[in-house]
ROZAMAR-10588 format. One record per residue (C-alpha): x, y, z; chain; residue number from 0; residue in three letters. Coordinates in Angstrom, 2 decimals. Example, Ala and Ser with C-alpha at 12.3 -4.5 7.8 and 13.67 -1.06 7.14 Angstrom:
! residues 2
DRENDO, 12.30, -4.50, 7.80, A, 0, ALA
DRENDO, 13.67, -1.06, 7.14, A, 1, SER
This chain:
! residues 331
DRENDO, 23.13, 6.89, -77.68, A, 0, MET
DRENDO, 21.88, 9.51, -80.08, A, 1, GLN
DRENDO, 20.48, 9.50, -83.63, A, 2, PRO
DRENDO, 22.92, 9.95, -86.50, A, 3, GLY
DRENDO, 23.02, 13.13, -88.57, A, 4, SER
DRENDO, 20.28, 11.91, -90.95, A, 5, ARG
DRENDO, 18.43, 9.69, -88.46, A, 6, ASN
DRENDO, 18.26, 7.15, -91.29, A, 7, LEU
DRENDO, 19.75, 3.73, -91.92, A, 8, ILE
DRENDO, 22.17, 5.44, -94.31, A, 9, THR
DRENDO, 24.01, 6.89, -91.32, A, 10, ASP
DRENDO, 25.77, 3.51, -91.45, A, 11, VAL
DRENDO, 28.65, 4.33, -93.86, A, 12, PRO
DRENDO, 28.30, 2.66, -97.24, A, 13, GLY
DRENDO, 24.58, 1.90, -96.99, A, 14, ILE
DRENDO, 22.39, 3.29, -99.79, A, 15, LEU
DRENDO, 18.59, 3.17, -100.14, A, 16, ILE
DRENDO, 16.44, 3.56, -103.23, A, 17, GLY
DRENDO, 12.65, 3.78, -103.49, A, 18, ASN
DRENDO, 10.36, 3.32, -106.46, A, 19, ALA
DRENDO, 6.58, 3.34, -106.51, A, 20, GLN
DRENDO, 3.58, 3.49, -108.83, A, 21, ASP
DRENDO, 0.67, 5.68, -107.71, A, 22, SER
DRENDO, -1.84, 3.78, -109.88, A, 23, THR
DRENDO, -0.64, 0.45, -108.54, A, 24, LEU
DRENDO, -0.47, 1.90, -104.99, A, 25, LYS
DRENDO, 2.60, -0.20, -104.41, A, 26, SER
DRENDO, 6.36, -0.07, -104.70, A, 27, GLY
DRENDO, 9.68, -1.40, -103.48, A, 28, CYS
DRENDO, 12.67, -0.32, -101.44, A, 29, THR
DRENDO, 16.22, -1.46, -102.23, A, 30, VAL
DRENDO, 19.30, -1.52, -100.01, A, 31, LEU
DRENDO, 22.63, -1.42, -101.79, A, 32, LEU
DRENDO, 26.19, -0.76, -100.64, A, 33, SER
DRENDO, 29.57, 0.38, -101.87, A, 34, ASP
DRENDO, 30.83, -3.12, -101.03, A, 35, THR
DRENDO, 29.41, -6.60, -100.56, A, 36, GLN
DRENDO, 27.60, -7.20, -97.29, A, 37, LEU
DRENDO, 27.29, -9.93, -94.69, A, 38, THR
DRENDO, 23.66, -10.66, -93.89, A, 39, ALA
DRENDO, 21.34, -12.85, -91.88, A, 40, GLY
DRENDO, 17.59, -13.06, -91.47, A, 41, VAL
DRENDO, 15.09, -13.69, -88.67, A, 42, ALA
DRENDO, 11.51, -14.62, -89.58, A, 43, ILE
DRENDO, 8.96, -14.57, -86.76, A, 44, MET
DRENDO, 5.65, -14.09, -88.58, A, 45, GLY
DRENDO, 3.46, -16.97, -89.69, A, 46, GLY
DRENDO, 3.00, -15.97, -93.35, A, 47, ALA
DRENDO, 6.32, -14.83, -94.87, A, 48, PRO
DRENDO, 7.03, -14.27, -98.55, A, 49, GLY
DRENDO, 10.74, -14.45, -99.34, A, 50, THR
DRENDO, 13.41, -14.89, -101.98, A, 51, ARG
DRENDO, 16.86, -16.39, -101.37, A, 52, GLU
DRENDO, 16.65, -16.25, -97.61, A, 53, THR
DRENDO, 17.81, -19.86, -97.11, A, 54, ASP
DRENDO, 21.30, -18.96, -98.32, A, 55, LEU
DRENDO, 21.61, -16.51, -95.39, A, 56, LEU
DRENDO, 21.62, -19.39, -92.91, A, 57, ASN
DRENDO, 25.02, -19.69, -91.21, A, 58, PRO
DRENDO, 25.60, -23.22, -92.56, A, 59, ASP
DRENDO, 25.12, -22.21, -96.21, A, 60, LYS
DRENDO, 28.03, -21.54, -98.57, A, 61, THR
DRENDO, 27.32, -18.00, -99.77, A, 62, VAL
DRENDO, 28.91, -15.54, -97.34, A, 63, THR
DRENDO, 28.24, -12.14, -98.95, A, 64, LEU
DRENDO, 25.33, -10.43, -100.71, A, 65, ILE
DRENDO, 25.01, -7.50, -103.11, A, 66, ASN
DRENDO, 21.70, -6.02, -101.99, A, 67, GLY
DRENDO, 18.33, -6.53, -100.31, A, 68, LEU
DRENDO, 14.77, -5.80, -101.41, A, 69, VAL
DRENDO, 11.63, -4.96, -99.44, A, 70, LEU
DRENDO, 8.59, -4.91, -101.71, A, 71, SER
DRENDO, 4.84, -4.62, -101.83, A, 72, GLY
DRENDO, 2.82, -6.73, -104.24, A, 73, GLY
DRENDO, 2.56, -9.98, -102.30, A, 74, SER
DRENDO, 4.29, -12.83, -104.16, A, 75, ALA
DRENDO, 4.38, -10.76, -107.36, A, 76, PHE
DRENDO, 6.67, -8.31, -105.56, A, 77, GLY
DRENDO, 9.41, -10.92, -105.26, A, 78, LEU
DRENDO, 10.20, -10.08, -108.89, A, 79, ASP
DRENDO, 11.54, -6.70, -107.69, A, 80, SER
DRENDO, 14.78, -8.51, -106.90, A, 81, ALA
DRENDO, 15.11, -9.47, -110.59, A, 82, SER
DRENDO, 15.31, -5.78, -111.50, A, 83, GLY
DRENDO, 17.93, -5.20, -108.82, A, 84, VAL
DRENDO, 19.93, -8.14, -110.16, A, 85, MET
DRENDO, 19.83, -6.61, -113.62, A, 86, THR
DRENDO, 21.11, -3.31, -112.22, A, 87, TYR
DRENDO, 23.90, -5.04, -110.29, A, 88, CYS
DRENDO, 24.95, -7.10, -113.29, A, 89, ARG
DRENDO, 25.10, -3.99, -115.47, A, 90, GLU
DRENDO, 27.39, -2.45, -112.85, A, 91, ASN
DRENDO, 29.55, -5.57, -112.56, A, 92, ASN
DRENDO, 28.40, -6.31, -109.02, A, 93, LYS
DRENDO, 28.05, -9.95, -108.09, A, 94, GLY
DRENDO, 29.89, -13.22, -107.77, A, 95, PHE
DRENDO, 32.07, -14.37, -110.64, A, 96, ALA
DRENDO, 30.98, -17.84, -111.72, A, 97, VAL
DRENDO, 33.04, -18.79, -114.75, A, 98, GLY
DRENDO, 32.44, -16.00, -117.24, A, 99, LYS
DRENDO, 29.20, -14.92, -115.58, A, 100, SER
DRENDO, 28.42, -12.37, -112.85, A, 101, ILE
DRENDO, 25.66, -13.52, -110.49, A, 102, VAL
DRENDO, 24.35, -10.87, -108.07, A, 103, PRO
DRENDO, 22.95, -12.17, -104.77, A, 104, ILE
DRENDO, 19.84, -10.17, -103.82, A, 105, VAL
DRENDO, 17.53, -11.68, -101.18, A, 106, PRO
DRENDO, 14.13, -10.10, -100.69, A, 107, GLY
DRENDO, 10.86, -10.14, -98.78, A, 108, ALA
DRENDO, 7.35, -8.95, -99.57, A, 109, ILE
DRENDO, 4.22, -7.60, -97.87, A, 110, LEU
DRENDO, 0.60, -7.83, -98.95, A, 111, PHE
DRENDO, -0.82, -4.53, -100.24, A, 112, ASP
DRENDO, -3.18, -5.82, -102.94, A, 113, LEU
DRENDO, -6.20, -4.51, -101.01, A, 114, SER
DRENDO, -4.91, -0.98, -100.54, A, 115, SER
DRENDO, -6.96, 0.53, -103.37, A, 116, GLY
DRENDO, -4.54, 0.21, -106.27, A, 117, GLY
DRENDO, -5.20, -1.07, -109.78, A, 118, ASN
DRENDO, -3.63, -4.52, -110.11, A, 119, HIS
DRENDO, -5.16, -5.46, -113.47, A, 120, GLN
DRENDO, -1.77, -5.45, -115.22, A, 121, TRP
DRENDO, -0.73, -7.99, -117.87, A, 122, THR
DRENDO, 3.05, -7.78, -117.28, A, 123, LYS
DRENDO, 4.42, -7.98, -113.74, A, 124, ASN
DRENDO, 5.58, -4.40, -112.99, A, 125, PRO
DRENDO, 7.81, -5.20, -110.03, A, 126, TYR
DRENDO, 11.02, -6.04, -111.90, A, 127, SER
DRENDO, 10.97, -2.57, -113.46, A, 128, ASP
DRENDO, 10.28, -1.01, -110.06, A, 129, LEU
DRENDO, 13.25, -2.87, -108.57, A, 130, GLY
DRENDO, 15.53, -1.65, -111.33, A, 131, TYR
DRENDO, 14.33, 1.94, -110.91, A, 132, LEU
DRENDO, 14.78, 1.82, -107.14, A, 133, ALA
DRENDO, 18.32, 0.48, -107.50, A, 134, ALA
DRENDO, 19.18, 3.30, -109.90, A, 135, ASN
DRENDO, 17.94, 5.83, -107.34, A, 136, LYS
DRENDO, 19.86, 4.41, -104.38, A, 137, ALA
DRENDO, 21.53, 7.14, -102.31, A, 138, SER
DRENDO, 22.06, 8.27, -98.73, A, 139, ARG
DRENDO, 18.90, 10.45, -98.82, A, 140, ASP
DRENDO, 15.45, 9.00, -99.42, A, 141, PHE
DRENDO, 11.80, 9.64, -98.60, A, 142, ASN
DRENDO, 9.81, 8.16, -95.73, A, 143, LEU
DRENDO, 6.11, 7.46, -95.39, A, 144, GLY
DRENDO, 4.16, 6.52, -98.52, A, 145, SER
DRENDO, 7.15, 5.66, -100.68, A, 146, TYR
DRENDO, 8.85, 2.50, -101.81, A, 147, GLY
DRENDO, 7.63, -0.64, -100.06, A, 148, ALA
DRENDO, 5.49, 1.54, -97.79, A, 149, GLY
DRENDO, 3.36, 3.00, -100.61, A, 150, THR
DRENDO, 0.32, 0.78, -100.12, A, 151, GLY
DRENDO, 0.96, -0.31, -96.55, A, 152, ALA
DRENDO, -1.80, -0.19, -93.94, A, 153, THR
DRENDO, -2.19, -1.00, -90.25, A, 154, THR
DRENDO, -5.31, -2.05, -88.34, A, 155, ALA
DRENDO, -6.73, 1.48, -88.34, A, 156, ASN
DRENDO, -4.27, 3.78, -90.13, A, 157, LEU
DRENDO, -2.23, 4.04, -93.28, A, 158, LYS
DRENDO, 1.18, 2.39, -92.90, A, 159, GLY
DRENDO, 4.40, 3.40, -94.57, A, 160, GLY
DRENDO, 8.19, 3.30, -94.75, A, 161, LEU
DRENDO, 10.22, 4.35, -91.71, A, 162, GLY
DRENDO, 13.88, 4.64, -90.81, A, 163, SER
DRENDO, 16.01, 5.69, -87.83, A, 164, THR
DRENDO, 19.58, 5.38, -86.58, A, 165, SER
DRENDO, 21.69, 5.44, -83.43, A, 166, LEU
DRENDO, 25.33, 6.23, -82.81, A, 167, GLU
DRENDO, 26.88, 4.71, -79.70, A, 168, LEU
DRENDO, 29.74, 6.33, -77.74, A, 169, PRO
DRENDO, 32.13, 3.53, -78.76, A, 170, ASN
DRENDO, 31.73, 4.30, -82.49, A, 171, GLY
DRENDO, 29.14, 1.64, -83.24, A, 172, VAL
DRENDO, 26.47, 2.85, -85.70, A, 173, ILE
DRENDO, 23.20, 1.02, -86.23, A, 174, ILE
DRENDO, 20.21, 1.86, -88.39, A, 175, GLY
DRENDO, 16.81, 0.46, -89.27, A, 176, ALA
DRENDO, 14.44, 0.65, -92.21, A, 177, ILE
DRENDO, 10.99, -0.93, -92.18, A, 178, VAL
DRENDO, 7.83, -1.18, -94.28, A, 179, ALA
DRENDO, 4.91, -1.23, -91.84, A, 180, VAL
DRENDO, 1.83, -3.20, -92.90, A, 181, ASN
DRENDO, 0.69, -5.23, -89.87, A, 182, PRO
DRENDO, -2.53, -6.88, -88.78, A, 183, VAL
DRENDO, -2.11, -4.95, -85.54, A, 184, GLY
DRENDO, -2.07, -1.28, -84.56, A, 185, SER
DRENDO, 0.88, 1.05, -83.90, A, 186, VAL
DRENDO, -1.17, 3.45, -81.75, A, 187, VAL
DRENDO, -2.67, 2.77, -78.34, A, 188, VAL
DRENDO, -6.39, 2.12, -78.71, A, 189, GLY
DRENDO, -8.11, 5.07, -80.39, A, 190, GLU
DRENDO, -5.55, 7.56, -79.13, A, 191, SER
DRENDO, -2.92, 9.34, -81.21, A, 192, SER
DRENDO, -0.11, 7.97, -79.04, A, 193, LYS
DRENDO, 2.28, 5.38, -80.37, A, 194, PHE
DRENDO, 3.17, 2.15, -78.63, A, 195, TRP
DRENDO, 6.79, 3.08, -79.38, A, 196, ALA
DRENDO, 6.51, 6.39, -77.49, A, 197, ALA
DRENDO, 8.94, 5.45, -74.68, A, 198, PRO
DRENDO, 11.72, 5.16, -77.26, A, 199, PHE
DRENDO, 11.05, 8.33, -79.28, A, 200, GLU
DRENDO, 13.93, 10.75, -79.89, A, 201, MET
DRENDO, 13.85, 14.34, -81.19, A, 202, LEU
DRENDO, 10.02, 14.22, -81.51, A, 203, LYS
DRENDO, 10.54, 12.14, -84.64, A, 204, GLU
DRENDO, 6.96, 10.90, -84.60, A, 205, PHE
DRENDO, 5.13, 13.87, -83.15, A, 206, GLY
DRENDO, 6.15, 13.91, -79.49, A, 207, GLY
DRENDO, 2.69, 12.80, -78.33, A, 208, GLN
DRENDO, 3.95, 11.12, -75.18, A, 209, GLY
DRENDO, 2.71, 7.93, -73.52, A, 210, ILE
DRENDO, -0.91, 6.75, -73.24, A, 211, GLU
DRENDO, -1.71, 5.55, -69.72, A, 212, THR
DRENDO, -5.41, 4.67, -70.06, A, 213, ASN
DRENDO, -5.33, 1.67, -72.39, A, 214, PHE
DRENDO, -7.98, -1.03, -72.07, A, 215, ASP
DRENDO, -6.33, -4.26, -73.35, A, 216, PRO
DRENDO, -9.75, -5.81, -74.01, A, 217, SER
DRENDO, -10.28, -3.30, -76.85, A, 218, LYS
DRENDO, -8.00, -4.96, -79.37, A, 219, LEU
DRENDO, -8.36, -3.59, -82.90, A, 220, ILE
DRENDO, -7.92, -6.19, -85.65, A, 221, ILE
DRENDO, -9.39, -5.53, -89.08, A, 222, THR
DRENDO, -7.09, -7.62, -91.32, A, 223, LYS
DRENDO, -7.02, -11.33, -90.48, A, 224, ALA
DRENDO, -6.85, -13.44, -93.62, A, 225, SER
DRENDO, -3.71, -15.46, -94.43, A, 226, PRO
DRENDO, -1.00, -13.37, -96.08, A, 227, GLY
DRENDO, -2.99, -10.15, -95.74, A, 228, SER
DRENDO, -0.39, -8.15, -93.83, A, 229, ALA
DRENDO, 3.34, -8.25, -92.89, A, 230, THR
DRENDO, 5.96, -5.87, -91.56, A, 231, THR
DRENDO, 9.40, -6.30, -93.12, A, 232, ILE
DRENDO, 12.61, -4.51, -92.20, A, 233, GLY
DRENDO, 16.39, -4.32, -92.24, A, 234, ILE
DRENDO, 18.77, -3.57, -89.39, A, 235, ILE
DRENDO, 22.31, -2.54, -90.43, A, 236, ALA
DRENDO, 25.55, -1.82, -88.59, A, 237, THR
DRENDO, 29.16, -0.90, -89.24, A, 238, ASN
DRENDO, 30.32, -3.61, -86.82, A, 239, VAL
DRENDO, 31.97, -6.67, -88.38, A, 240, LYS
DRENDO, 29.63, -9.66, -88.04, A, 241, LEU
DRENDO, 29.44, -13.09, -89.63, A, 242, ASP
DRENDO, 26.12, -14.54, -90.81, A, 243, LYS
DRENDO, 25.35, -15.95, -87.37, A, 244, ALA
DRENDO, 26.01, -12.58, -85.73, A, 245, GLY
DRENDO, 23.91, -10.77, -88.31, A, 246, SER
DRENDO, 21.06, -13.20, -87.68, A, 247, THR
DRENDO, 21.32, -12.73, -83.92, A, 248, ARG
DRENDO, 21.17, -8.93, -84.37, A, 249, MET
DRENDO, 18.06, -9.31, -86.56, A, 250, ALA
DRENDO, 16.45, -11.62, -84.00, A, 251, THR
DRENDO, 17.00, -9.10, -81.20, A, 252, ALA
DRENDO, 15.58, -6.32, -83.39, A, 253, ALA
DRENDO, 12.25, -8.18, -83.47, A, 254, HIS
DRENDO, 11.78, -6.84, -79.92, A, 255, ASP
DRENDO, 11.21, -3.52, -81.69, A, 256, GLY
DRENDO, 8.24, -5.03, -83.53, A, 257, PHE
DRENDO, 6.73, -6.19, -80.24, A, 258, ALA
DRENDO, 7.24, -2.75, -78.66, A, 259, ARG
DRENDO, 5.68, -0.84, -81.55, A, 260, ALA
DRENDO, 2.90, -3.07, -82.96, A, 261, ILE
DRENDO, -0.01, -4.56, -81.00, A, 262, TYR
DRENDO, -0.24, -7.47, -81.69, A, 263, PRO
DRENDO, 2.86, -8.44, -83.67, A, 264, SER
DRENDO, 4.21, -11.72, -85.10, A, 265, HIS
DRENDO, 0.71, -13.06, -85.76, A, 266, THR
DRENDO, -0.06, -16.11, -87.94, A, 267, PRO
DRENDO, -1.31, -13.69, -90.64, A, 268, MET
DRENDO, 1.83, -11.53, -90.66, A, 269, ASP
DRENDO, 5.06, -12.50, -92.39, A, 270, GLY
DRENDO, 7.15, -10.42, -90.00, A, 271, ASP
DRENDO, 10.80, -10.53, -91.04, A, 272, LEU
DRENDO, 14.02, -8.63, -90.37, A, 273, ILE
DRENDO, 17.27, -8.83, -92.33, A, 274, PHE
DRENDO, 20.47, -8.13, -90.40, A, 275, GLY
DRENDO, 23.29, -6.49, -92.36, A, 276, VAL
DRENDO, 26.94, -5.82, -91.55, A, 277, SER
DRENDO, 29.26, -3.58, -93.58, A, 278, THR
DRENDO, 32.24, -4.99, -91.66, A, 279, GLY
DRENDO, 33.99, -1.67, -91.12, A, 280, GLN
DRENDO, 34.55, -1.92, -87.37, A, 281, ARG
DRENDO, 35.95, -4.80, -85.33, A, 282, GLU
DRENDO, 34.26, -5.68, -82.05, A, 283, MET
DRENDO, 36.50, -4.49, -79.22, A, 284, LYS
DRENDO, 34.46, -6.27, -76.55, A, 285, ASN
DRENDO, 32.47, -9.02, -78.34, A, 286, PRO
DRENDO, 30.25, -9.92, -75.41, A, 287, ALA
DRENDO, 29.27, -6.34, -74.59, A, 288, LEU
DRENDO, 29.14, -5.16, -78.20, A, 289, ASP
DRENDO, 26.77, -7.95, -79.22, A, 290, SER
DRENDO, 24.41, -7.05, -76.38, A, 291, VAL
DRENDO, 24.53, -3.37, -77.37, A, 292, GLN
DRENDO, 23.81, -4.21, -81.01, A, 293, LEU
DRENDO, 20.67, -6.13, -80.13, A, 294, GLY
DRENDO, 19.49, -3.49, -77.67, A, 295, HIS
DRENDO, 20.13, -0.55, -80.02, A, 296, ALA
DRENDO, 18.66, -2.44, -82.97, A, 297, GLY
DRENDO, 15.39, -3.05, -81.14, A, 298, ALA
DRENDO, 15.17, 0.62, -80.18, A, 299, ILE
DRENDO, 15.85, 1.73, -83.76, A, 300, CYS
DRENDO, 13.25, -0.67, -85.13, A, 301, MET
DRENDO, 10.51, 0.43, -82.71, A, 302, ALA
DRENDO, 11.15, 4.08, -83.55, A, 303, ARG
DRENDO, 11.25, 3.38, -87.30, A, 304, ALA
DRENDO, 7.86, 1.64, -87.16, A, 305, ILE
DRENDO, 6.18, 4.61, -85.49, A, 306, ALA
DRENDO, 7.97, 7.03, -87.81, A, 307, ARG
DRENDO, 6.68, 5.13, -90.86, A, 308, ALA
DRENDO, 3.06, 5.70, -89.84, A, 309, VAL
DRENDO, 3.70, 9.26, -88.68, A, 310, PHE
DRENDO, 5.23, 10.17, -92.08, A, 311, GLU
DRENDO, 2.51, 8.56, -94.25, A, 312, ALA
DRENDO, 0.91, 10.84, -96.86, A, 313, GLN
DRENDO, -2.68, 10.87, -98.10, A, 314, SER
DRENDO, -3.41, 9.81, -101.68, A, 315, ALA
DRENDO, -6.47, 9.38, -103.86, A, 316, VAL
DRENDO, -8.22, 6.07, -103.24, A, 317, GLY
DRENDO, -6.75, 5.40, -99.80, A, 318, ASP
DRENDO, -8.57, 2.77, -97.76, A, 319, THR
DRENDO, -7.20, 4.07, -94.41, A, 320, HIS
DRENDO, -6.60, 7.59, -93.07, A, 321, PRO
DRENDO, -3.10, 8.79, -92.36, A, 322, THR
DRENDO, -2.09, 9.43, -88.76, A, 323, TRP
DRENDO, -1.67, 13.15, -89.45, A, 324, LYS
DRENDO, -5.08, 13.46, -91.06, A, 325, LYS
DRENDO, -6.95, 11.46, -88.41, A, 326, LYS
DRENDO, -5.41, 13.30, -85.49, A, 327, TYR
DRENDO, -5.23, 16.71, -87.21, A, 328, LYS
DRENDO, -1.52, 17.02, -86.51, A, 329, PHE
DRENDO, 0.18, 20.19, -87.71, A, 330, GLU
């Protein structure tokens, strides 16, 4: 396995990502779109999720394809980002024909960033406009760190952010992850600069700091512990053809990446969630083996993307947490 040419989720052919953010709000959203409709599933393992249209992704529900996905800051207000994406899709004739109407299907999930130092004294919910802007900017190249849904993200002791990685397998399977990292827990080991995800790092994508061997598990750092105060949300995508059940299984396996990169993860205060997405371009040649490889590679991608999100975070006026690069004086 090796990273794709971009080392981004957009190494999966057809996947596009758009970010939009507001520096005054200290929040934003990230949108996944595609050249074609997508098969998707979802796995929710945190205790405090905030979601939109995730029930229809269950394998027993009628809708089989979606038009896009949204990851957003803003707590429950951020769910309105999907409305802006729906407007964009409808303008571009993307959606399901229902009589004379076009109805785009755009599930979404949110994280809590209302305490990140931004000004939230608005009178009109800004997230629909941010969703529309992000959709308009969707492309194969996009920024990491303090952009999109990662703009106001924080961890226990550092600024969070938006991360992405990819892997290409020898059999032609491509898998990629994107994640907005805003957990109760920490992504670094104790007070060190070394990431929990270090064993999975490739190409020094988050600093090449190596592995910390002197961790005292009794020194657990938790600074955010009120209901709905955190959440890490992500997407895992592949070119392999999957149904909704297969997409959900891939997303479930990718949660291992959360557990490898965040300490602790899946807490009652986090709404930890992963969408699984298939573009359907490649048939499984060996279903049993391919499904195992998808889960394994997805977890690796997700762990790396989480560390990369924090590594790439940028400082901004009014930050409540230092960035990894500033705290550890990384050049």
